[in-house]
C-alpha positions in Angstrom: -19.5 23.6 17.2 -21.2 26.4 15.1 -20.7 26.5 11.4 -18.3 29.5 11.3 -16.0 27.8 13.8 -16.0 24.5 11.4 -15.2 26.7 8.4 -12.2 28.3 10.2 -11.1 24.9 11.7 -11.1 23.4 8.0 -9.3 26.3 6.7 -6.7 25.8 9.3 -6.2 22.3 8.6 -5.9 22.9 4.9 -3.3 25.5 5.6 -1.5 23.1 7.8 -1.9 20.3 5.5 -0.3 22.5 2.6 2.4 23.7 4.9 3.4 20.2 6.0 3.4 19.1 2.4 5.7 21.9 1.1 8.1 21.0 4.1 8.2 17.4 2.9 8.7 18.3 -0.7 11.6 20.8 0.1 13.2 18.1 2.4 12.5 15.4 -0.1 14.4 17.5 -2.8 17.3 18.3 -0.4 17.7 14.5 0.0 17.1 13.3 -3.5 20.1 15.7 -4.5 22.4 13.2 -2.9 20.9 10.2 -4.3 21.1 8.2 -7.6 18.0 7.1 -9.4 17.5 4.7 -12.2 14.2 3.8 -14.1 13.8 1.1 -16.7 11.5 -1.5 -18.3 11.6 -5.3 -17.9 9.9 -8.5 -19.4 9.9 -11.7 -17.5 8.8 -15.3 -17.6 7.5 -17.5 -14.6 6.9 -21.2 -15.2 4.6 -22.4 -12.5 2.6 -25.6 -11.9 2.1 -26.4 -15.3 1.3 -22.8 -16.5 3.4 -20.3 -18.2 2.9 -16.7 -16.9 4.6 -13.5 -18.5 5.3 -10.2 -17.1 6.0 -6.9 -18.2 6.8 -3.9 -15.9 9.0 -1.2 -14.8 12.1 -0.7 -12.6 12.8 2.0 -10.1 16.1 2.1 -8.2 17.1 4.7 -5.5 20.7 4.5 -4.6 22.5 6.9 -2.1 25.8 7.9 -3.7 28.9 5.8 -3.1 26.5 3.2 -1.4 26.6 -0.5 -1.8 23.0 -1.0 -1.3 19.8 0.4 -3.2 15.9 0.5 -2.3 14.3 -0.8 -5.4 10.6 -1.3 -6.6 9.5 -3.2 -9.8 5.8 -2.9 -10.2 4.7 -5.6 -13.1 1.7 -7.1 -14.6 1.9 -11.0 -14.4 -0.5 -12.6 -17.1 -1.4 -15.7 -18.8 -4.5 -16.5 -21.2 -7.1 -16.2 -18.7 -6.4 -13.4 -16.2 -3.8 -10.8 -15.1 -2.5 -9.8 -11.8 -0.6 -6.7 -10.7 2.6 -7.1 -8.5 4.3 -4.5 -6.3 7.5 -5.7 -4.8 9.7 -3.5 -2.7 13.4 -4.9 -1.9 16.9 -4.0 -0.9 19.6 -4.9 -3.3 23.3 -5.4 -2.2 25.5 -4.0 -4.9 29.0 -5.9 -5.6 31.2 -5.1 -8.3 31.9 -2.2 -10.8 31.8 -3.3 -14.3 29.8 -6.5 -13.9 27.6 -6.4 -10.8 26.2 -9.2 -8.9 23.5 -8.0 -6.8 21.7 -10.5 -4.0 18.5 -8.8 -3.0 15.6 -9.4 -0.4 12.2 -8.0 0.1 8.6 -8.4 0.2 5.6 -8.0 -2.4 1.6 -7.7 -2.5 -0.5 -8.8 -5.5 -3.9 -7.6 -6.6 -5.1 -11.1 -6.4 -4.7 -10.9 -2.5 -1.5 -12.8 -2.5 1.3 -11.4 -0.4 4.9 -12.6 0.6 8.5 -12.5 0.5 11.0 -12.5 -2.2 14.9 -13.3 -2.5 16.9 -12.7 -5.7 20.0 -12.5 -7.5 20.5 -9.9 -10.3 23.3 -9.3 -12.8 23.7 -6.1 -14.0 26.3 -4.6 -17.0 26.5 -0.8 -17.7 26.3 -0.8 -21.4 27.7 3.0 -21.3 27.5 5.9 -18.7 23.5 6.0 -18.7 22.3 2.5 -19.8 22.5 -0.7 -17.8 21.3 -4.1 -19.0 20.3 -6.4 -16.1 18.9 -9.8 -15.7 16.8 -10.8 -12.6 16.3 -14.4 -11.1 14.0 -14.3 -8.1 12.0 -16.6 -5.7 8.6 -15.6 -4.8 7.0 -17.1 -1.9 3.4 -16.3 -2.1 0.9 -16.4 0.9 -2.9 -16.5 0.6 -5.8 -17.2 2.7 -7.9 -20.3 2.0 -11.0 -21.8 3.8 -11.2 -25.6 4.6 -14.8 -26.7 4.7 -15.5 -29.4 7.2 -17.9 -32.4 7.1 -20.0 -31.2 9.7 -20.5 -27.5 8.8 -17.6 -25.8 10.4 -15.3 -23.9 8.3 -11.6 -23.2 9.0 -9.6 -20.3 7.6 -5.8 -20.9 7.0 -2.7 -19.5 5.1 -1.7 -21.6 2.3 1.7 -20.8 0.4 3.6 -21.5 -2.8 6.7 -20.7 -4.3 7.9 -19.6 -7.9 11.1 -18.9 -9.6 10.8 -15.7 -11.9 13.2 -14.8 -14.6 13.3 -11.4 -16.4 15.6 -9.2 -18.4 15.6 -5.4 -18.9 17.3 -2.1 -19.6 17.4 0.8 -17.1 18.5 4.4 -17.6 20.3 6.5 -15.2 18.0 9.8 -14.7 19.9 11.2 -11.8 23.6 10.5 -10.9 
């Protein structure tokens, strides 16, 4: 392919990418118009195998209007005295109740430490007024990670190890879009 054809192909690809991105943005705005969006902060505590881990993070909730479920992500940093790791969970939450909400949740997560896994939770939410919601999260994290077993005669075996931990956190979120 000659250089002028490459330039033309590259230019057309940029136009196509821009057009697709614009269409995606318009459709997202249309769909988001019928959604609820909450954002907030939370602080947490995770007692695990003799150590005390603390967390600080955000809370983002997307809820279709009049739905009994929402899609959530709560990115947070889990830290102790020696290191910190970033965790990105995504989960579905079932919303039960109006004034006092009891919300079971289930989903998955990844950590910058290489761990990944699933989570189950129970959230309790209490709307303070029309805009702010106070919440408590109690979640079971099932971590999976890769370990190596070193044999006596030089052979090594990789296997997936696992551990479970309970995390408790409280926070405040604000309704940004209703």
